[in-house]
C-alpha positions as CSV (number, residue, x, y, z in Angstrom):
1,M,63.4,-46.6,-22.8
2,I,64.3,-42.6,-22.5
3,R,63.1,-43.0,-26.7
4,L,60.2,-44.6,-25.4
5,I,59.4,-42.1,-22.2
6,F,59.7,-39.2,-24.8
7,F,57.5,-40.4,-27.4
8,V,54.3,-41.0,-24.6
9,V,55.3,-37.7,-23.2
10,I,55.0,-35.8,-26.4
11,S,51.8,-37.7,-27.4
12,Q,50.2,-36.6,-24.5
13,M,51.3,-33.1,-25.2
14,V,49.8,-33.4,-28.8
15,S,46.8,-34.5,-27.3
16,N,46.3,-32.3,-24.5
17,C,46.4,-29.5,-27.3
18,F,44.2,-31.2,-29.7
19,A,41.5,-31.4,-27.1
20,D,42.2,-28.0,-25.5
21,E,41.5,-26.9,-29.1
22,I,38.6,-28.6,-29.9
23,S,37.4,-27.3,-26.4
24,A,38.3,-23.7,-28.0
25,I,36.2,-23.9,-31.0
26,S,33.3,-25.5,-29.3
27,R,33.4,-22.6,-27.3
28,G,33.9,-19.9,-30.1
29,G,30.5,-21.6,-31.3
30,L,28.7,-20.7,-28.6
31,L,30.0,-17.4,-29.0
32,Y,29.0,-17.1,-32.9
33,D,25.6,-18.1,-31.5
34,R,24.7,-15.7,-28.4
35,W,28.0,-14.1,-27.3
36,Y,26.6,-12.4,-24.3
37,M,25.4,-15.5,-22.6
38,V,28.3,-17.1,-22.9
39,I,30.7,-13.7,-21.3
40,D,27.4,-13.2,-18.7
41,T,26.8,-9.9,-19.6
42,K,24.1,-7.5,-20.1
43,K,22.9,-8.3,-23.8
44,P,22.7,-4.9,-26.0
45,D,19.7,-2.9,-25.7
46,Y,20.3,-1.3,-29.3
47,T,20.4,-2.3,-33.0
48,H,23.8,-3.2,-34.4
49,P,25.0,-0.1,-36.6
50,A,26.1,-2.9,-39.3
51,W,22.4,-4.0,-39.1
52,P,20.6,-2.5,-42.4
53,N,18.2,-0.5,-42.5
54,S,16.2,-2.7,-45.2
55,N,15.4,-5.3,-42.3
56,I,12.7,-3.8,-40.1
57,S,12.0,-7.7,-38.8
58,K,14.8,-7.6,-36.3
59,S,16.3,-5.2,-33.8
60,G,18.1,-4.9,-31.0
61,S,20.3,-7.7,-29.2
62,T,19.1,-10.2,-32.3
63,T,21.1,-8.2,-34.3
64,H,24.5,-8.5,-32.6
65,R,24.2,-12.1,-32.7
66,C,27.0,-13.3,-35.3
67,K,24.7,-16.2,-36.4
68,S,21.7,-13.5,-37.3
69,C,24.3,-11.9,-40.3
70,H,25.8,-15.1,-41.4
71,G,23.5,-17.6,-40.7
72,W,23.2,-21.0,-38.6
73,D,24.7,-22.4,-41.8
74,Y,27.6,-19.7,-42.1
75,K,26.7,-18.6,-45.9
76,G,25.0,-15.4,-44.9
77,R,22.9,-14.1,-48.2
78,N,23.9,-17.2,-50.2
79,G,22.3,-19.5,-47.6
80,A,19.3,-20.0,-45.4
81,Y,19.1,-16.2,-45.4
82,A,18.8,-15.4,-48.4
83,S,15.0,-14.4,-47.9
84,G,13.0,-14.1,-44.8
85,K,13.0,-12.7,-41.6
86,Y,17.0,-12.6,-40.9
87,K,17.5,-11.7,-44.8
88,T,20.5,-8.8,-44.3
89,G,22.2,-9.1,-47.8
90,I,25.5,-9.6,-45.9
91,S,28.0,-12.1,-46.6
92,G,28.5,-15.6,-45.1
93,I,31.9,-16.9,-43.3
94,Q,33.0,-19.6,-44.9
95,Y,35.6,-17.5,-47.4
96,F,37.5,-17.9,-43.9
97,S,37.0,-21.6,-43.2
98,G,40.9,-23.0,-43.2
99,G,42.4,-19.4,-43.4
100,N,44.0,-17.2,-41.6
101,K,43.2,-16.5,-37.6
102,S,45.0,-13.0,-37.4
103,E,42.7,-11.8,-40.7
104,V,39.5,-12.6,-38.9
105,L,40.6,-11.2,-35.2
106,G,41.3,-7.9,-37.4
107,I,37.7,-8.0,-38.8
108,L,36.1,-8.8,-35.3
109,T,37.7,-6.0,-34.0
110,N,37.6,-2.9,-36.8
111,D,35.2,-0.2,-36.6
112,L,32.0,-2.5,-38.1
113,H,32.2,-5.1,-35.9
114,D,33.7,-3.2,-32.8
115,M,33.8,-6.8,-30.7
116,G,36.9,-5.6,-29.1
117,N,35.1,-3.5,-26.6
118,W,33.1,-6.6,-25.8
119,L,35.2,-9.3,-25.9
120,T,38.3,-10.1,-24.1
121,A,41.2,-11.8,-26.1
122,K,40.4,-15.0,-25.5
123,D,37.0,-14.5,-26.4
124,L,38.0,-13.1,-29.6
125,D,40.7,-15.7,-30.3
126,D,38.3,-18.5,-29.7
127,L,35.5,-17.2,-32.0
128,A,38.2,-16.6,-34.7
129,L,39.2,-20.0,-34.3
130,F,35.8,-21.5,-34.7
131,V,35.6,-19.3,-37.7
132,V,39.1,-20.3,-39.5
133,K,38.8,-23.9,-37.9
134,G,35.2,-24.9,-36.7
135,Q,33.1,-24.8,-39.7
136,F,31.1,-27.3,-41.8
137,D,29.9,-27.0,-45.3
138,M,26.2,-28.0,-44.4
139,T,25.2,-28.8,-47.9
140,K,27.4,-31.8,-47.9
141,F,24.8,-32.8,-45.2
142,I,21.8,-31.3,-45.6
143,S,19.6,-31.0,-48.6
144,V,19.0,-27.4,-49.1
145,E,15.6,-28.8,-51.1
146,T,13.9,-30.8,-48.5
147,N,15.7,-29.7,-45.5
148,L,16.6,-32.9,-44.2
149,V,19.7,-35.0,-44.1
150,K,21.6,-36.5,-46.2
151,S,23.4,-39.3,-44.0
152,G,23.3,-40.8,-40.4
153,D,22.1,-44.0,-38.9
154,S,18.8,-42.7,-36.8
155,N,19.0,-46.3,-34.9
156,S,22.4,-45.6,-33.6
157,G,21.4,-41.0,-33.3
158,A,18.5,-43.0,-30.7
159,K,21.4,-44.7,-28.7
160,Y,23.2,-41.0,-28.6
161,Y,20.1,-39.0,-28.0
162,N,18.8,-41.1,-25.3
163,T,21.7,-41.1,-23.7
164,V,22.9,-37.7,-23.8
165,C,20.1,-35.7,-24.6
166,A,17.2,-37.4,-23.7
167,K,17.5,-36.5,-19.8
168,C,17.1,-32.3,-20.4
169,H,14.8,-32.6,-23.9
170,G,12.7,-35.4,-23.2
171,A,12.5,-38.5,-25.0
172,Q,10.3,-37.2,-27.6
173,G,12.5,-33.8,-27.6
174,D,9.7,-31.5,-26.1
175,L,10.1,-31.8,-22.2
176,I,11.6,-28.3,-22.2
177,K,8.5,-26.1,-22.1
178,D,9.8,-23.0,-23.2
179,M,11.1,-24.5,-26.1
180,T,9.9,-25.4,-29.6
181,P,10.3,-29.4,-29.9
182,I,13.3,-30.5,-31.5
183,G,11.5,-32.5,-34.1
184,V,10.1,-29.5,-35.4
185,I,13.2,-27.1,-35.5
186,A,15.1,-30.3,-36.8
187,H,13.0,-29.8,-39.7
188,K,12.4,-26.1,-39.9
189,N,16.1,-24.8,-39.2
190,P,18.2,-28.3,-39.4
191,W,21.5,-25.8,-39.6
192,E,20.8,-24.2,-36.2
193,V,20.2,-27.8,-34.7
194,M,23.4,-29.3,-36.3
195,H,25.2,-26.1,-34.8
196,K,23.8,-26.3,-31.5
197,I,24.8,-30.1,-31.3
198,F,28.3,-29.8,-32.5
199,N,29.0,-26.7,-29.9
200,G,26.3,-26.6,-27.4
201,Q,23.5,-23.8,-26.1
202,P,24.7,-20.5,-25.2
203,G,23.9,-20.4,-21.1
204,E,23.1,-24.1,-20.8
205,K,24.3,-27.4,-19.7
206,M,23.9,-28.9,-22.7
207,P,27.1,-30.6,-23.9
208,S,28.9,-30.2,-27.2
209,M,29.4,-33.4,-29.1
210,R,32.4,-32.0,-31.6
211,A,35.0,-34.1,-30.2
212,F,32.8,-37.0,-31.3
213,G,33.3,-36.4,-34.9
214,I,30.8,-35.9,-37.8
215,T,29.6,-39.3,-37.9
216,V,28.3,-39.3,-34.4
217,V,26.4,-36.1,-35.3
218,M,24.7,-36.8,-38.2
219,D,23.5,-39.9,-36.7
220,I,21.9,-38.0,-33.8
221,M,20.6,-35.5,-36.7
222,A,19.3,-38.4,-38.6
223,Y,17.1,-39.3,-35.1
224,V,15.9,-36.0,-34.2
225,Q,14.3,-35.8,-37.7
226,T,12.1,-38.8,-36.7
227,L,10.8,-37.2,-33.3
228,K,7.2,-35.6,-33.8
229,K,6.7,-32.6,-35.9
């Protein structure tokens, strides 16, 4: 009996720790997207010192977003940001996937990134946790040639979308008037949509679907790519 109770207690502790880590990873994904909205502070009004002079398309707070240099696909110059308005020549973060969190923390707080002046220890830890444990190799799920998802059941995705997403985004994904319809974004920048389904939207009540796993996320991705575009 004592052994059974001990096993139940330990199992519950492990489950709680796992849930806490998933939550922290999702929050790290939000910080990667737009950290100044997550911590509810005034966004930087100057161009980041690390932003290359060769890119004159972007300036100001946009250049302080992790995703602006390293990409929604986390591949930087080797991914979708190899060209276009976000071309910087800066490498991605996939090298650190599965790596050492302490190494990432050291990079976040070095003179180049200087994130220690903006983020708390908890913020930095969540962001570093996302980098080492929260990334996916999106080329396994999204075609680089067509931008279409490689897997996912759109019928199941419709059920998830209509249950979780449609209340805010609308049945056709165009309910939010100051936002490009989801169907359009899902074809133009599916990596962004996938990142946000996993982690949520900074400053909004959009839920994170990370805890439900990659299959559910890809089902939703498959469905939103059927919405009007």
